[in-house]
C-alpha positions in Angstrom: 13.1 -58.7 -13.6 9.7 -57.7 -12.2 9.2 -60.6 -9.6 12.4 -59.4 -7.9 14.1 -62.6 -8.3 17.0 -62.3 -10.5 17.8 -64.9 -13.7 20.6 -67.3 -12.6 22.0 -66.8 -16.2 25.0 -64.8 -16.4 26.6 -63.4 -19.7 30.5 -62.8 -19.6 32.1 -61.2 -22.4 36.1 -62.0 -22.4 37.9 -58.6 -23.5 35.1 -57.4 -25.6 36.9 -55.0 -28.1 33.7 -52.8 -29.7 31.7 -50.8 -27.1 28.9 -51.1 -29.3 28.7 -54.7 -29.2 28.8 -54.2 -25.4 25.7 -52.0 -25.7 24.2 -54.5 -28.0 24.7 -57.2 -25.7 23.2 -55.6 -22.8 20.1 -54.6 -24.8 19.3 -58.1 -25.6 19.7 -59.2 -22.2 17.1 -56.7 -21.1 15.0 -57.9 -23.9 15.0 -61.4 -22.3 15.2 -60.9 -18.3 18.7 -60.9 -17.7 20.5 -59.0 -15.3 24.1 -60.0 -14.6 26.5 -58.5 -17.3 30.4 -59.5 -16.7 33.0 -57.9 -18.6 36.4 -59.8 -18.3 39.4 -57.5 -19.1 37.1 -55.5 -21.1 39.0 -53.2 -23.7 36.4 -50.4 -24.2 34.4 -48.1 -21.7 31.1 -49.7 -21.1 29.6 -46.4 -20.5 30.7 -44.6 -23.7 28.5 -43.2 -26.0 28.4 -45.8 -28.8 27.6 -48.5 -25.9 24.7 -46.3 -24.3 23.6 -45.7 -27.9 23.1 -49.0 -28.9 22.1 -50.5 -25.3 18.9 -47.5 -25.5 16.4 -48.5 -22.5 18.9 -50.9 -21.1 21.3 -48.6 -20.3 20.8 -49.7 -16.3 22.2 -52.6 -16.9 25.5 -51.1 -18.4 25.9 -49.3 -15.1 25.7 -52.2 -13.1 28.0 -54.6 -15.7 31.0 -55.8 -13.6 34.3 -55.3 -14.6 36.4 -57.9 -13.7 40.4 -58.9 -14.3 40.4 -62.8 -13.3 38.3 -65.7 -14.2 37.6 -66.3 -10.8 35.9 -63.0 -10.1 34.2 -63.3 -13.4 32.7 -67.1 -13.0 34.1 -68.5 -9.1 30.7 -68.6 -8.0 29.0 -70.3 -10.5 28.2 -74.0 -10.8 28.2 -74.9 -14.6 30.2 -72.6 -16.9 29.6 -72.9 -20.8 32.3 -71.5 -23.2 30.9 -70.3 -26.6 32.9 -71.2 -29.8 32.3 -71.9 -34.0 35.8 -73.5 -33.5 35.6 -77.0 -32.9 38.3 -78.7 -34.2 41.7 -80.2 -32.2 41.7 -81.9 -28.8 40.5 -79.6 -26.4 37.6 -78.3 -28.7 36.3 -81.8 -29.9 34.8 -82.8 -25.9 31.4 -81.6 -24.6 30.4 -79.7 -27.6 26.3 -79.0 -27.3 24.2 -76.5 -28.9 21.8 -74.3 -26.6 18.8 -76.0 -27.8 20.4 -79.3 -26.4 21.6 -78.5 -23.0 19.4 -75.5 -21.5 16.8 -78.0 -20.9 18.8 -79.7 -18.5 20.1 -76.3 -17.1 16.5 -74.9 -16.6 15.5 -77.5 -14.7 18.4 -77.8 -12.4 18.5 -73.6 -12.2 17.7 -73.9 -8.7 20.9 -75.1 -8.0 23.1 -72.5 -8.7 24.2 -70.0 -11.1 25.3 -70.1 -15.0 27.8 -68.8 -17.0 27.7 -68.3 -20.5 31.0 -66.5 -21.7 31.9 -65.3 -25.2 35.2 -64.8 -26.3 37.1 -61.4 -28.0 35.2 -60.6 -31.5 38.5 -61.2 -33.1 39.7 -64.4 -31.5 37.0 -66.0 -29.9 38.0 -67.6 -26.4 41.3 -69.1 -26.5 42.0 -73.1 -26.2 42.7 -72.5 -22.8 40.0 -71.0 -21.9 37.8 -73.4 -23.6 39.8 -75.9 -21.1 38.1 -74.4 -18.0 34.6 -74.3 -19.1 32.6 -77.3 -18.4 30.7 -77.2 -22.2 31.7 -75.6 -25.3 28.5 -74.3 -26.3 28.3 -73.8 -30.3 25.2 -72.1 -32.5 24.7 -74.1 -35.6 24.9 -71.9 -38.8 25.6 -72.6 -42.1 28.9 -73.8 -43.1 29.5 -71.3 -45.6 30.0 -68.9 -42.8 29.2 -70.0 -39.5 30.7 -67.3 -37.3 28.7 -64.8 -35.7 29.1 -61.5 -34.4 29.5 -61.2 -30.6 26.0 -59.8 -30.1 24.4 -62.2 -32.3 25.5 -65.1 -30.7 24.9 -63.8 -27.3 21.1 -63.0 -28.8 21.1 -66.6 -30.4 21.7 -68.2 -26.7 19.7 -65.9 -24.5 16.3 -66.5 -26.7 17.0 -69.9 -26.5 17.2 -69.6 -22.7 14.0 -67.8 -22.6 12.4 -70.2 -24.8 13.3 -73.1 -22.1 11.7 -71.0 -19.4 8.7 -70.9 -21.5 8.4 -74.7 -22.1 9.1 -75.2 -18.1 5.8 -72.6 -17.8 3.7 -71.9 -20.9 1.4 -70.3 -18.7 3.1 -67.7 -17.1 3.4 -64.1 -17.5 6.2 -63.1 -20.1 7.6 -61.1 -17.3 7.7 -64.2 -14.9 8.4 -66.9 -17.2 12.2 -66.8 -16.2 11.4 -67.7 -12.6 11.7 -71.6 -12.0 8.3 -73.7 -11.3 9.3 -75.2 -8.6 7.3 -75.5 -5.9 8.2 -73.6 -2.5 9.7 -75.6 0.2 8.0 -76.9 2.7 9.3 -76.2 6.7 10.0 -79.6 7.1 12.4 -79.8 3.7 13.8 -76.4 4.7 15.0 -77.5 8.2 16.3 -80.7 6.4 18.2 -78.4 4.5 19.5 -76.3 7.3 20.3 -79.5 8.9 22.5 -80.6 6.2 24.1 -77.5 5.3 26.5 -77.1 2.8 27.0 -80.8 2.4 24.8 -81.2 -1.1 25.2 -77.8 -2.4 26.9 -77.8 -5.9 30.7 -77.0 -6.0 31.4 -74.0 -7.4 33.5 -73.1 -10.6 36.2 -71.9 -8.3 36.2 -74.9 -5.6 36.5 -77.2 -8.8 39.4 -75.3 -9.6 41.1 -75.8 -6.8 40.8 -79.5 -7.0 41.5 -79.9 -10.3 44.8 -78.6 -9.2 45.3 -80.7 -6.3 44.3 -83.6 -8.7 47.2 -82.8 -11.5 49.6 -82.5 -8.7 48.8 -85.5 -7.5 48.2 -87.7 -10.5 51.5 -86.4 -12.0 53.3 -87.5 -8.5 52.1 -91.3 -9.6 52.8 -90.6 -13.2 49.2 -91.3 -14.5 49.8 -88.0 -15.9 52.6 -87.9 -18.1 54.6 -86.9 -21.2 52.9 -85.3 -24.3 49.9 -86.9 -23.2 49.1 -85.3 -19.7 47.4 -82.2 -21.0 44.8 -84.3 -22.8 44.2 -86.7 -20.1 44.2 -83.7 -17.5 41.5 -82.2 -19.6 39.4 -85.4 -20.1 39.3 -85.8 -16.1 38.4 -82.2 -15.9 35.3 -82.7 -18.1 34.4 -86.0 -16.8 34.4 -84.4 -13.5 32.9 -81.3 -14.2 29.7 -82.8 -16.3 29.1 -84.8 -13.2 28.6 -81.7 -11.3 30.2 -82.3 -7.7 29.0 -81.2 -4.7 31.0 -79.4 -2.0 31.5 -82.8 0.0 32.4 -84.4 -3.2 34.9 -82.0 -4.0 36.1 -82.2 -0.2 36.2 -86.3 -0.9 38.1 -85.8 -4.2 41.0 -83.2 -1.9 41.6 -86.4 0.5 42.2 -88.7 -2.8 44.6 -86.5 -4.1 46.3 -85.6 -0.5 46.6 -89.5 0.1 47.7 -89.9 -3.2 50.7 -87.1 -2.4 51.0 -88.4 1.2 51.9 -91.7 -0.2 54.6 -90.4 -2.8 55.8 -88.5 -0.2 56.5 -91.0 2.3 57.5 -94.2 -0.1 58.8 -91.8 -2.6 59.2 -92.8 -6.6 61.8 -95.0 -8.4 64.3 -92.7 -9.9 64.4 -93.3 -13.7 62.0 -95.6 -13.9 59.5 -94.4 -16.5 55.7 -94.9 -16.3 54.5 -97.5 -18.4 52.5 -97.2 -21.9 49.1 -95.7 -21.7 46.7 -95.7 -24.5 44.3 -93.3 -22.6 44.3 -90.0 -25.0 
């Protein structure tokens, strides 16, 4: 971007299998001012001739694309992770469903707080259910019911166009080369000193930080039999989305770790009654 400030929106392609799609995604990102392209376990060479041909002027973006092997590498430092899918049925795909037009205005207004990842699945299968479960929101693009499944590059184009448009909505008088910059005024000296005094307390927790606390809470809630039997995965999925949508700060994540530690300490000290089943629950 010409203003020297990278747009915080990151595009993550999971196991892309067609080099042409990778090149086309790079081109559309370049059209709308995005610079961060992450390839998670790519099945093709992003620098191959087909990708380069379709990227055209966005070849430098292909060169700078980061290839990753794990989710933590791809989105671990992000505060918002949005998975994309046209398949919405089932227990894990019916929660937190949003369209780009619904969610992007909120994210644009909070963009200065951290990074955002838009995650797109492989061409043939899309994101797996367990991958969708790790995202804060499930992003879907409304389309005709006769055939609602978009090509990978087309889906990326729809999303980044909406992202770009929300930048224009916030700052309609800005030059097009600057629209991805937030309209928040620069902090004053007094506000900077206050931020420095507070340190990380009020910074949003990253995806990696949230993953750690989810694992800690799952262990603790299983130990007290809040999570049990066949309902446990759905209950934990709902809890993940409840906490994830609240966008906890680093300080709040530490508080949740404290709750989990105390629950595990209590179980370790007092034990559990062997053979006693957990009470029935109506929660799903």
